[in-house]
N, CA, C and O of each residue as an XYZ file, in Angstrom:
632
protein
N     -40.176    198.433     81.876
C     -40.641    198.107     80.541
C     -40.251    196.680     80.167
O     -41.075    195.924     79.652
N     -38.975    196.302     80.428
C     -38.513    194.955     80.090
C     -39.268    193.897     80.876
O     -39.563    192.820     80.358
N     -39.580    194.209     82.130
C     -40.314    193.269     82.967
C     -41.708    193.034     82.410
O     -42.190    191.902     82.401
N     -42.352    194.083     81.952
C     -43.684    193.984     81.373
C     -43.651    193.152     80.089
O     -44.535    192.327     79.857
N     -42.635    193.369     79.261
C     -42.474    192.604     78.033
C     -42.223    191.128     78.350
O     -42.799    190.256     77.699
N     -41.380    190.838     79.333
C     -41.096    189.455     79.741
C     -42.352    188.761     80.231
O     -42.584    187.594     79.916
N     -43.160    189.471     80.997
C     -44.405    188.887     81.495
C     -45.370    188.605     80.348
O     -46.058    187.585     80.358
N     -45.427    189.491     79.369
C     -46.301    189.295     78.207
C     -45.858    188.078     77.403
O     -46.686    187.270     76.981
N     -44.557    187.951     77.194
C     -44.022    186.806     76.448
C     -44.301    185.513     77.204
O     -44.733    184.526     76.608
N     -44.059    185.512     78.496
C     -44.320    184.322     79.312
C     -45.801    183.953     79.284
O     -46.145    182.780     79.144
N     -46.671    184.942     79.414
C     -48.111    184.686     79.356
C     -48.499    184.092     78.008
O     -49.297    183.157     77.946
N     -47.938    184.630     76.930
C     -48.243    184.135     75.583
C     -47.816    182.677     75.413
O     -48.540    181.873     74.827
N     -46.649    182.352     75.924
C     -46.156    180.972     75.837
C     -47.060    180.036     76.624
O     -47.424    178.967     76.134
N     -47.422    180.428     77.830
C     -48.319    179.598     78.647
C     -49.680    179.432     77.984
O     -50.264    178.350     78.037
N     -50.189    180.488     77.362
C     -51.466    180.416     76.660
C     -51.384    179.443     75.485
O     -52.281    178.625     75.286
N     -50.315    179.537     74.719
C     -50.142    178.616     73.584
C     -50.043    177.168     74.053
O     -50.646    176.283     73.445
N     -49.304    176.918     75.108
C     -49.198    175.561     75.642
C     -50.552    175.050     76.113
O     -50.883    173.884     75.899
N     -51.335    175.906     76.749
C     -52.669    175.510     77.204
C     -53.578    175.206     76.027
O     -54.329    174.231     76.056
N     -53.517    176.037     74.987
C     -54.333    175.789     73.795
C     -53.936    174.494     73.114
O     -54.795    173.743     72.655
N     -52.624    174.225     73.046
C     -52.156    172.976     72.449
C     -52.748    171.784     73.190
O     -53.248    170.849     72.565
N     -52.694    171.814     74.513
C     -53.229    170.718     75.333
C     -54.729    170.571     75.107
O     -55.235    169.453     75.011
N     -55.446    171.697     75.021
C     -56.896    171.665     74.881
C     -57.325    171.219     73.487
O     -58.359    170.567     73.344
N     -56.550    171.558     72.459
C     -56.933    171.272     71.076
C     -56.313    169.988     70.539
O     -56.685    169.538     69.455
N     -55.396    169.398     71.257
C     -54.676    168.236     70.760
C     -55.476    166.956     70.998
O     -56.198    166.817     71.986
N     -55.318    166.039     70.063
C     -55.943    164.717     70.169
C     -54.935    163.770     70.814
O     -53.790    163.673     70.371
N     -55.370    163.071     71.867
C     -54.494    162.113     72.545
C     -54.670    160.736     71.909
O     -55.790    160.282     71.676
N     -53.543    160.081     71.634
C     -53.558    158.726     71.084
C     -52.648    157.846     71.933
O     -51.522    158.228     72.253
N     -53.142    156.669     72.294
C     -52.337    155.678     73.009
C     -52.125    154.500     72.064
O     -53.085    153.891     71.592
N     -50.866    154.186     71.794
C     -50.500    153.060     70.937
C     -49.825    151.996     71.785
O     -49.051    152.315     72.688
N     -50.116    150.729     71.496
C     -49.478    149.618     72.194
C     -49.037    148.614     71.142
O     -49.847    148.156     70.336
N     -47.740    148.271     71.149
C     -47.211    147.304     70.198
C     -45.919    146.734     70.743
O     -45.485    147.099     71.835
N     -45.301    145.837     69.986
C     -44.094    145.142     70.432
C     -42.963    145.384     69.445
O     -43.135    145.251     68.233
N     -41.813    145.738     69.980
C     -40.599    146.018     69.222
C     -39.753    144.754     69.285
O     -39.250    144.394     70.349
N     -39.591    144.066     68.129
C     -38.868    142.797     68.056
C     -37.473    143.028     67.476
O     -37.337    143.509     66.351
N     -36.439    142.686     68.245
C     -35.058    142.756     67.764
C     -34.592    141.324     67.591
O     -34.436    140.596     68.572
N     -34.368    140.913     66.343
C     -34.071    139.501     66.085
C     -32.619    139.223     65.742
O     -32.197    138.067     65.777
N     -31.843    140.241     65.414
C     -30.433    140.001     65.092
C     -29.548    140.670     66.139
O     -28.797    141.601     65.847
N     -29.659    140.173     67.354
C     -28.907    140.719     68.485
C     -27.418    140.498     68.247
O     -26.990    139.400     67.891
N     -26.632    141.559     68.451
C     -25.189    141.462     68.261
C     -24.513    141.184     69.595
O     -24.831    141.808     70.608
N     -23.592    140.256     69.587
C     -22.932    139.827     70.826
C     -22.192    140.965     71.524
O     -22.152    141.010     72.753
N     -21.608    141.883     70.757
C     -20.827    142.956     71.361
C     -21.606    144.267     71.440
O     -20.997    145.332     71.542
N     -22.918    144.215     71.396
C     -23.747    145.412     71.331
C     -23.774    146.212     72.629
O     -24.420    147.259     72.679
N     -23.098    145.758     73.674
C     -23.041    146.546     74.909
C     -21.633    147.074     75.179
O     -21.376    147.594     76.265
N     -20.718    146.955     74.220
C     -19.375    147.512     74.366
C     -19.438    149.027     74.201
O     -20.010    149.529     73.234
N     -18.845    149.753     75.155
C     -18.852    151.208     75.145
C     -18.361    151.739     73.799
O     -17.312    151.322     73.309
N     -19.124    152.660     73.201
C     -18.760    153.270     71.924
C     -19.343    152.576     70.708
O     -19.240    153.095     69.596
N     -19.956    151.409     70.893
C     -20.549    150.687     69.769
C     -21.729    151.475     69.200
O     -22.560    151.990     69.948
N     -21.794    151.564     67.878
C     -22.911    152.209     67.185
C     -23.641    151.139     66.382
O     -23.025    150.356     65.659
N     -24.950    151.119     66.520
C     -25.769    150.108     65.856
C     -26.831    150.815     65.026
O     -27.547    151.680     65.531
N     -26.933    150.446     63.751
C     -27.987    150.944     62.874
C     -29.016    149.831     62.767
O     -28.666    148.668     62.567
N     -30.297    150.194     62.903
C     -31.292    149.125     62.913
C     -32.502    149.407     62.039
O     -32.864    150.552     61.767
N     -33.104    148.314     61.615
C     -34.384    148.302     60.909
C     -35.077    147.038     61.396
O     -34.875    145.959     60.841
N     -35.897    147.176     62.438
C     -36.507    146.026     63.112
C     -38.030    146.115     63.055
O     -38.590    147.158     62.719
N     -38.686    145.019     63.385
C     -40.137    144.915     63.291
C     -40.868    145.507     64.485
O     -40.450    145.352     65.633
N     -41.976    146.192     64.188
C     -42.988    146.550     65.182
C     -44.160    145.619     64.922
O     -44.715    145.606     63.823
N     -44.537    144.844     65.921
C     -45.606    143.866     65.733
C     -46.750    144.115     66.696
O     -46.593    144.751     67.738
N     -47.884    143.601     66.320
C     -49.088    143.741     67.124
C     -48.990    142.978     68.442
O     -49.552    143.396     69.454
N     -48.276    141.860     68.421
C     -48.197    141.018     69.606
C     -46.793    140.571     69.936
O     -45.825    140.913     69.257
N     -46.714    139.797     70.997
C     -45.451    139.273     71.501
C     -44.862    138.203     70.582
O     -43.643    138.073     70.478
N     -45.721    137.448     69.923
C     -45.286    136.376     69.023
C     -44.592    136.975     67.800
O     -45.068    137.952     67.224
N     -43.466    136.383     67.410
C     -42.706    136.915     66.265
C     -43.432    136.769     64.934
O     -42.996    137.330     63.929
N     -44.538    136.022     64.914
C     -45.347    135.885     63.702
C     -46.628    136.716     63.770
O     -47.474    136.609     62.882
N     -46.786    137.541     64.804
C     -47.974    138.388     64.896
C     -47.925    139.453     63.798
O     -46.892    139.650     63.157
N     -49.038    140.124     63.594
C     -49.184    141.087     62.506
C     -48.121    142.189     62.576
O     -47.915    142.817     63.614
N     -47.458    142.399     61.441
C     -46.472    143.473     61.315
C     -47.223    144.795     61.176
O     -48.039    144.944     60.267
N     -46.961    145.759     62.063
C     -47.634    147.056     61.955
C     -46.665    148.174     61.560
O     -47.089    149.288     61.252
N     -45.363    147.872     61.572
C     -44.401    148.888     61.183
C     -42.979    148.446     61.385
O     -42.701    147.277     61.652
N     -42.069    149.411     61.251
C     -40.635    149.167     61.398
C     -40.049    150.211     62.341
O     -40.528    151.344     62.406
N     -39.010    149.817     63.071
C     -38.212    150.754     63.857
C     -36.915    150.937     63.082
O     -36.149    149.991     62.900
N     -36.681    152.151     62.633
C     -35.470    152.446     61.880
C     -34.716    153.545     62.600
O     -35.292    154.571     62.961
N     -33.428    153.329     62.810
C     -32.671    154.353     63.516
C     -31.297    153.909     63.934
O     -30.740    152.931     63.435
N     -30.766    154.678     64.884
C     -29.397    154.476     65.364
C     -29.413    154.440     66.879
O     -30.148    155.182     67.530
N     -28.588    153.560     67.426
C     -28.353    153.588     68.865
C     -26.861    153.442     69.102
O     -26.152    152.761     68.360
N     -26.409    154.100     70.156
C     -24.988    154.053     70.498
C     -24.857    153.739     71.977
O     -25.624    154.243     72.798
N     -23.884    152.906     72.310
C     -23.599    152.597     73.706
C     -22.794    153.773     74.256
O     -21.639    153.977     73.882
N     -23.421    154.545     75.153
C     -22.803    155.770     75.660
C     -22.443    155.693     77.140
O     -21.693    156.533     77.639
N     -22.960    154.713     77.833
C     -22.668    154.578     79.259
C     -21.741    153.413     79.517
O     -21.814    152.388     78.840
N     -20.871    153.569     80.494
C     -19.976    152.464     80.868
C     -20.778    151.263     81.370
O     -20.274    150.140     81.396
N     -22.047    151.510     81.773
C     -22.941    150.439     82.228
C     -23.663    149.764     81.068
O     -24.465    148.857     81.291
N     -23.392    150.193     79.821
C     -24.046    149.609     78.647
C     -25.291    150.349     78.213
O     -25.945    149.937     77.254
N     -25.643    151.442     78.897
C     -26.842    152.188     78.513
C     -26.656    152.807     77.122
O     -25.540    153.081     76.682
N     -27.788    153.013     76.454
C     -27.793    153.451     75.061
C     -28.356    154.851     74.900
O     -29.157    155.310     75.715
N     -27.935    155.516     73.854
C     -28.569    156.733     73.373
C     -29.256    156.321     72.078
O     -28.604    155.788     71.180
N     -30.563    156.559     71.968
C     -31.318    156.056     70.824
C     -31.954    157.189     70.038
O     -32.394    158.192     70.600
N     -31.991    157.005     68.724
C     -32.666    157.919     67.803
C     -33.448    157.049     66.828
O     -32.884    156.488     65.888
N     -34.758    156.943     67.063
C     -35.591    156.032     66.280
C     -36.706    156.772     65.552
O     -37.249    157.762     66.043
N     -37.029    156.264     64.368
C     -38.261    156.605     63.686
C     -39.102    155.344     63.649
O     -38.650    154.301     63.177
N     -40.317    155.440     64.144
C     -41.261    154.336     64.032
C     -42.061    154.600     62.768
O     -42.843    155.548     62.706
N     -41.864    153.759     61.763
C     -42.551    153.873     60.480
C     -43.725    152.911     60.488
O     -43.537    151.698     60.581
N     -44.936    153.445     60.390
C     -46.132    152.604     60.447
C     -46.536    152.135     59.061
O     -46.567    152.917     58.112
N     -46.846    150.846     58.955
C     -47.235    150.217     57.698
C     -48.674    149.713     57.731
O     -49.215    149.303     56.704
N     -49.291    149.743     58.903
C     -50.661    149.238     59.015
C     -51.634    150.221     58.357
O     -51.280    151.367     58.081
N     -52.852    149.762     58.113
C     -53.837    150.545     57.376
C     -54.156    151.882     58.044
O     -54.260    152.901     57.361
N     -54.312    151.892     59.357
C     -54.738    153.095     60.071
C     -53.720    154.234     59.999
O     -54.110    155.392     59.854
N     -52.427    153.929     60.097
C     -51.389    154.966     60.155
C     -50.361    154.832     59.022
O     -49.256    155.362     59.139
N     -50.695    154.148     57.947
C     -49.759    153.828     56.879
C     -48.954    155.037     56.405
O     -49.520    156.051     55.997
N     -47.628    154.916     56.465
C     -46.726    155.963     56.010
C     -46.404    157.011     57.059
O     -45.486    157.808     56.864
N     -47.130    157.033     58.161
C     -46.873    157.998     59.231
C     -45.673    157.547     60.052
O     -45.354    156.359     60.105
N     -45.015    158.507     60.690
C     -43.865    158.177     61.541
C     -43.966    158.906     62.874
O     -44.640    159.928     63.003
N     -43.272    158.343     63.863
C     -43.049    159.011     65.142
C     -41.546    158.999     65.399
O     -40.892    157.970     65.232
N     -41.001    160.138     65.802
C     -39.580    160.240     66.121
C     -39.410    160.178     67.630
O     -39.995    160.970     68.369
N     -38.598    159.221     68.077
C     -38.359    159.014     69.503
C     -36.863    159.095     69.751
O     -36.067    158.483     69.038
N     -36.492    159.854     70.765
C     -35.086    160.089     71.050
C     -34.861    159.994     72.549
O     -35.702    160.438     73.330
N     -33.748    159.427     72.956
C     -33.436    159.471     74.377
C     -32.542    158.352     74.850
O     -32.132    157.478     74.086
N     -32.255    158.409     76.139
C     -31.393    157.441     76.811
C     -32.182    156.177     77.118
O     -33.364    156.231     77.459
N     -31.510    155.043     76.992
C     -32.143    153.755     77.250
C     -31.261    152.917     78.175
O     -30.349    152.232     77.711
N     -31.530    152.971     79.484
C     -30.792    152.090     80.396
C     -31.222    150.639     80.146
O     -32.359    150.385     79.751
N     -30.328    149.711     80.373
C     -30.615    148.302     80.081
C     -31.461    147.658     81.163
O     -31.402    148.038     82.332
N     -32.258    146.664     80.746
C     -33.021    145.772     81.624
C     -33.944    146.494     82.599
O     -34.105    146.067     83.742
N     -34.544    147.582     82.145
C     -35.512    148.306     82.950
C     -36.522    148.948     82.001
O     -36.293    148.977     80.792
N     -37.617    149.454     82.521
C     -38.548    150.190     81.677
C     -37.879    151.478     81.225
O     -37.299    152.209     82.028
N     -37.968    151.743     79.934
C     -37.292    152.884     79.326
C     -38.337    153.939     78.973
O     -39.288    153.661     78.243
N     -38.152    155.150     79.496
C     -39.036    156.262     79.149
C     -38.268    157.221     78.254
O     -37.180    157.680     78.601
N     -38.860    157.522     77.079
C     -38.225    158.449     76.137
C     -39.281    159.401     75.576
O     -40.455    159.043     75.485
N     -38.868    160.607     75.201
C     -39.824    161.545     74.618
C     -40.102    161.248     73.145
O     -39.224    160.799     72.409
N     -41.333    161.505     72.739
C     -41.691    161.555     71.322
C     -41.492    163.006     70.929
O     -42.137    163.898     71.480
N     -40.604    163.245     69.979
C     -40.236    164.630     69.660
C     -40.869    165.135     68.365
O     -40.632    166.274     67.963
N     -41.667    164.300     67.712
C     -42.345    164.750     66.500
C     -42.887    163.587     65.719
O     -42.820    162.435     66.147
N     -43.425    163.910     64.565
C     -43.977    162.870     63.712
C     -44.363    163.426     62.363
O     -44.277    164.630     62.118
N     -44.792    162.523     61.482
C     -45.252    162.900     60.148
C     -46.580    162.209     59.874
O     -47.001    161.322     60.616
N     -47.229    162.632     58.799
C     -48.500    162.017     58.420
C     -49.555    162.255     59.482
O     -49.789    163.395     59.883
N     -50.191    161.189     59.939
C     -51.238    161.284     60.969
C     -50.686    161.822     62.291
O     -51.453    162.264     63.147
N     -49.368    161.787     62.463
C     -48.747    162.235     63.705
C     -47.998    163.567     63.557
O     -47.135    163.892     64.373
N     -48.333    164.334     62.512
C     -47.684    165.624     62.308
C     -47.901    166.512     63.532
O     -49.014    166.596     64.050
N     -46.853    167.165     63.989
C     -46.851    168.049     65.163
C     -47.143    167.310     66.473
O     -47.655    167.906     67.420
N     -46.822    166.037     66.524
C     -47.045    165.258     67.751
C     -45.952    165.503     68.775
O     -44.802    165.794     68.447
N     -46.359    165.372     70.028
C     -45.443    165.354     71.156
C     -45.974    164.329     72.134
O     -47.174    164.058     72.171
N     -45.083    163.761     72.926
C     -45.539    162.791     73.905
C     -44.384    162.048     74.520
O     -43.273    162.564     74.639
N     -44.675    160.819     74.911
C     -43.644    159.988     75.522
C     -43.921    158.524     75.234
O     -45.038    158.136     74.894
N     -42.873    157.719     75.380
C     -42.995    156.279     75.182
C     -42.427    155.556     76.394
O     -41.493    156.025     77.044
N     -43.014    154.412     76.674
C     -42.520    153.521     77.725
C     -42.247    152.169     77.076
O     -43.143    151.564     76.488
N     -41.020    151.703     77.184
C     -40.635    150.410     76.608
C     -40.254    149.475     77.747
O     -39.310    149.737     78.493
N     -40.996    148.386     77.870
C     -40.754    147.422     78.944
C     -40.203    146.134     78.335
O     -40.848    145.550     77.465
N     -39.029    145.678     78.769
C     -38.483    144.433     78.217
C     -39.331    143.242     78.657
O     -39.625    143.073     79.840
N     -39.721    142.411     77.671
C     -40.497    141.214     78.003
C     -39.760    139.931     77.625
O     -40.021    138.878     78.205
N     -38.850    140.006     76.665
C     -37.979    138.874     76.325
C     -36.564    139.422     76.146
O     -36.323    140.279     75.296
N     -35.641    138.922     76.949
C     -34.230    139.297     76.840
C     -33.422    138.009     76.801
O     -33.218    137.360     77.827
N     -32.962    137.643     75.600
C     -32.134    136.443     75.482
C     -30.928    136.783     74.614
O     -30.810    137.898     74.105
N     -30.049    135.827     74.453
C     -28.834    136.047     73.666
C     -29.143    136.242     72.183
O     -28.328    136.809     71.455
N     -30.318    135.779     71.722
C     -30.642    135.844     70.304
C     -31.852    136.701     69.984
O     -32.110    136.990     68.815
N     -32.600    137.114     71.003
C     -33.847    137.831     70.730
C     -34.192    138.777     71.875
O     -34.104    138.421     73.050
N     -34.588    139.995     71.496
C     -35.085    140.977     72.447
C     -36.474    141.408     71.999
O     -36.701    141.643     70.813
N     -37.400    141.510     72.940
C     -38.728    142.031     72.633
C     -39.116    143.008     73.738
O     -39.033    142.699     74.927
N     -39.539    144.189     73.315
C     -40.007    145.220     74.240
C     -41.478    145.495     73.957
O     -41.883    145.618     72.802
N     -42.275    145.592     75.022
C     -43.647    146.072     74.868
C     -43.594    147.587     74.967
O     -43.025    148.143     75.906
N     -44.194    148.246     73.983
C     -44.185    149.709     73.963
C     -45.580    150.265     74.154
O     -46.541    149.828     73.520
N     -45.664    151.232     75.036
C     -46.848    152.064     75.171
C     -46.412    153.463     74.799
O     -45.517    154.033     75.423
N     -47.049    154.017     73.777
C     -46.692    155.347     73.291
C     -47.919    156.242     73.440
O     -49.014    155.900     72.992
N     -47.718    157.380     74.071
C     -48.782    158.357     74.281
C     -48.398    159.625     73.539
O     -47.372    160.235     73.838
N     -49.219    160.026     72.569
C     -48.924    161.232     71.801
C     -50.135    162.147     71.760
O     -51.283    161.704     71.742
N     -49.839    163.439     71.746
C     -50.851    164.466     71.576
C     -50.551    165.126     70.244
O     -49.443    165.614     70.020
N     -51.546    165.142     69.352
C     -51.363    165.627     67.992
C     -52.383    166.719     67.691
O     -53.573    166.560     67.959
N     -51.909    167.823     67.133
C     -52.822    168.864     66.678
C     -53.453    168.413     65.373
O     -52.754    167.963     64.465
N     -54.749    168.528     65.275
C     -55.426    168.171     64.025
C     -55.533    169.415     63.172
O     -56.257    170.354     63.501
N     -54.796    169.409     62.062
C     -54.762    170.562     61.161
C     -55.574    170.255     59.925
O     -55.634    169.113     59.469
N     -56.191    171.276     59.393
C     -56.929    171.125     58.131
C     -55.963    171.451     56.989
O     -55.288    172.481     57.009
N     -55.908    170.561     55.998
C     -55.053    170.830     54.839
C     -55.709    171.893     53.968
O     -56.928    171.912     53.798
N     -54.879    172.778     53.418
C     -55.408    173.845     52.523
C     -55.575    173.319     51.128
O     -56.003    174.054     50.238
């Protein structure tokens, strides 16, 4: 009896996951995360950094502002790797007021893959992943190119 119940539960979960994939809208976002107030000791083990930085359309620091990255990162690895908890707050016309929550480990000086664990507004019930590739790493400025892939269920408001 328990085996039959376990199989039914497993089948139901797989069915729901398949329906989510089939009914979800895929969105690919590309933008640049500009960090302009780099802290000299930001790679010391145990350091906690609170941030509110620009998301821009392009690599240039004067390109169109499309949102903000607000969150916390902590140096958790002896190698300087970070644990990050970010909300991407969109200010552009298309996604104004919507957010994406991104959480995960960020090793230094390499492409960083992190999960998108949710969102609000246009990204409500989103799941996906992000890839952040460093394009400028200097003592005073960091810029990452981000590709974010999210699958969002389109719900009708009551």
